[in-house]
C-alpha positions as CSV (number, residue, x, y, z in Angstrom):
1,M,103.3,111.2,91.8
2,V,106.8,112.2,90.9
3,T,107.5,115.9,90.8
4,R,109.0,116.5,87.4
5,R,111.1,119.7,87.7
6,R,114.6,119.5,86.5
7,A,117.4,120.3,88.7
8,A,118.2,124.0,89.1
9,A,121.4,125.2,87.8
10,S,123.0,124.8,91.3
11,D,122.0,121.1,91.0
12,E,123.8,120.8,87.7
13,A,126.3,118.7,89.4
14,A,123.7,116.2,90.6
15,P,124.1,112.7,89.4
16,R,121.9,111.3,86.9
17,G,120.0,107.7,86.8
18,D,122.1,104.9,87.9
19,G,120.1,102.7,85.6
20,P,118.7,99.2,86.7
21,A,122.2,97.9,88.4
22,G,121.8,98.6,92.3
23,P,119.3,100.4,94.2
24,R,117.7,103.5,93.0
25,I,119.6,106.7,94.7
26,L,117.9,109.7,96.1
27,K,120.2,112.5,97.0
28,K,119.0,114.6,99.9
29,Y,120.3,118.3,99.6
30,P,120.7,121.1,102.3
31,N,117.5,122.4,101.4
32,R,115.5,119.2,102.5
33,R,114.8,118.3,98.9
34,L,115.1,114.7,97.9
35,Y,116.6,114.6,94.2
36,D,115.8,111.2,92.2
37,T,118.8,110.5,90.2
38,Q,116.9,107.8,88.3
39,T,114.3,110.3,87.0
40,S,116.4,113.5,87.3
41,A,113.7,114.7,89.3
42,Y,112.8,116.1,92.8
43,V,110.6,113.9,94.8
44,T,108.6,114.3,98.1
45,L,108.0,112.0,100.9
46,H,104.8,111.0,99.4
47,D,106.8,109.8,96.3
48,V,109.1,107.8,98.4
49,K,106.3,106.1,100.1
50,A,104.9,105.0,96.8
51,M,108.4,103.4,96.0
52,V,108.2,101.7,99.4
53,L,104.7,100.4,98.7
54,A,105.8,99.4,95.2
55,G,108.6,97.5,96.5
56,Q,111.2,99.5,95.0
57,S,114.9,99.2,96.3
58,F,116.3,102.7,97.1
59,E,118.9,104.3,99.2
60,V,118.6,107.9,100.4
61,R,122.1,109.6,100.5
62,D,123.4,113.2,101.9
63,N,124.6,114.9,98.7
64,K,127.5,116.5,100.5
65,T,128.9,113.8,102.9
66,G,127.3,110.5,100.9
67,E,125.8,109.5,104.6
68,D,123.1,107.0,104.4
69,L,119.7,108.7,105.2
70,T,117.4,106.1,104.2
71,R,116.4,104.8,107.8
72,A,115.7,108.8,108.8
73,I,113.3,109.3,105.7
74,L,111.6,105.9,106.4
75,L,111.0,107.0,110.0
76,Q,109.9,110.7,108.5
77,I,107.3,108.8,106.6
78,I,106.2,106.7,109.6
79,L,105.8,109.7,111.7
80,E,103.6,111.4,109.3
81,E,101.4,108.5,109.1
82,E,101.0,108.3,112.6
83,T,100.1,111.8,112.7
84,A,97.9,112.0,109.6
85,G,95.2,109.2,110.5
86,V,94.6,106.0,112.8
87,P,98.1,105.2,114.4
88,M,99.5,102.0,114.4
89,F,101.6,102.4,117.4
90,S,100.0,103.1,120.9
91,T,101.5,105.4,123.2
92,P,102.4,102.7,125.8
93,M,103.7,100.5,123.0
94,L,106.2,103.4,122.1
95,E,107.0,103.9,125.6
96,Q,108.0,100.3,125.8
97,I,110.0,100.3,122.3
98,I,112.0,103.5,124.0
99,R,112.7,101.8,127.1
100,F,114.5,99.1,125.2
101,Y,117.0,101.6,123.4
102,G,120.5,101.1,125.0
103,Q,119.5,98.0,126.8
104,A,121.0,94.5,126.5
105,M,117.8,93.1,125.0
106,Q,117.6,96.0,122.2
107,G,119.1,93.5,119.5
108,V,116.8,90.5,120.6
109,L,113.7,92.8,120.5
110,Q,114.8,94.0,117.1
111,D,115.0,90.4,115.8
112,Y,112.0,89.5,117.6
113,L,110.0,92.2,115.8
114,A,111.6,91.7,112.5
115,K,110.9,88.0,112.5
116,N,107.2,88.4,113.6
117,L,106.7,91.0,111.0
118,Q,107.8,88.7,108.3
119,T,105.7,86.1,109.8
120,F,102.6,88.4,109.7
121,T,103.6,89.7,106.2
122,E,103.7,85.9,105.0
123,M,100.5,85.0,106.6
124,Q,98.7,88.3,104.8
125,A,100.3,86.7,101.6
126,R,98.6,83.6,102.1
127,F,95.2,85.2,102.9
128,T,95.5,87.3,99.5
129,E,96.7,84.0,97.9
130,H,93.4,82.4,99.1
131,S,91.1,85.1,98.3
132,G,92.0,84.9,94.6
133,G,94.5,87.9,94.9
134,V,92.1,90.4,96.1
135,G,94.0,93.2,98.1
136,L,93.0,93.4,101.8
137,T,90.7,96.5,102.0
138,P,89.0,97.5,105.2
139,E,85.6,96.5,103.9
140,L,86.9,93.3,102.8
141,W,88.8,92.6,106.1
142,G,85.3,93.3,107.8
143,Q,83.3,91.1,105.6
144,F,86.0,88.4,105.9
145,M,85.9,88.7,109.8
146,Q,82.2,88.1,109.8
147,G,82.1,85.3,107.3
148,Q,85.3,83.6,107.7
149,A,85.8,83.2,111.6
150,P,87.3,79.6,111.8
151,M,89.6,80.2,108.6
152,M,90.8,83.6,110.5
153,Q,91.1,81.6,113.9
154,G,93.4,79.3,112.2
155,L,95.5,82.0,110.5
156,V,95.9,84.1,113.5
157,G,96.4,80.9,115.4
158,S,99.2,79.9,113.1
159,Y,100.9,83.3,113.4
160,M,100.4,83.1,117.2
161,E,102.0,79.7,117.3
162,Q,105.0,80.9,115.0
163,S,105.4,84.1,117.4
164,K,105.4,81.6,120.3
165,N,107.9,79.6,118.9
166,L,110.3,82.5,118.1
167,F,110.0,83.6,121.7
168,V,110.7,80.1,123.0
169,Q,113.9,79.8,120.5
170,M,114.9,83.0,122.1
171,Q,114.6,81.7,125.8
172,E,116.6,78.3,124.5
173,Q,119.2,80.8,123.3
174,M,119.6,82.6,126.6
175,A,119.4,79.4,128.4
176,K,122.4,78.3,126.4
177,G,124.1,81.4,126.8
178,A,124.3,81.9,123.0
179,L,123.0,85.4,123.4
180,F,125.2,86.7,126.2
181,P,128.2,84.4,126.1
182,G,130.2,84.6,129.3
183,M,127.9,86.7,131.3
184,P,127.2,85.4,134.6
185,G,123.6,84.5,135.3
186,F,123.1,83.0,131.8
187,G,123.1,79.7,130.5
188,K,126.2,77.7,131.1
189,N,127.7,80.2,133.5
190,K,125.2,80.0,136.0
């Protein structure tokens, strides 16, 4: 739900909608409010989450500096989701992710996670396609797990195989020195 309040007098200079060309622009003001230039209204994090779920392209920009704040807003939404209900990330998982920051393998992990998430998304789309376009609710998932075990095993097996292949490719690149060219102990420079 988009909050339909017009900009206050101090926000008169706020740019109006940019139309269909380019991503939707949200401006973040010093008072921590988000202003949607397309609808000329203030929006909440809940509204931004709805944009993500709808697949809408958008950017969040600092009103004064123009700095891209999209990632920060998305992380804020994830934090709210993690604290509001059943978390997706366990404490050990978060600890492992934190340990990768600043390490040589940070970029590799980023690519690996991105590819795995893409594979999982494709698997979910195939499931939805095979189920006649029905969305994946917790109730349907439970019924599916009970009644379609062989099919599920095939989908999960396929996902695991693709995940394994991505990891093997990463190892092969490391062995060839493609990930760390010129670094002793990797690939051709052994």
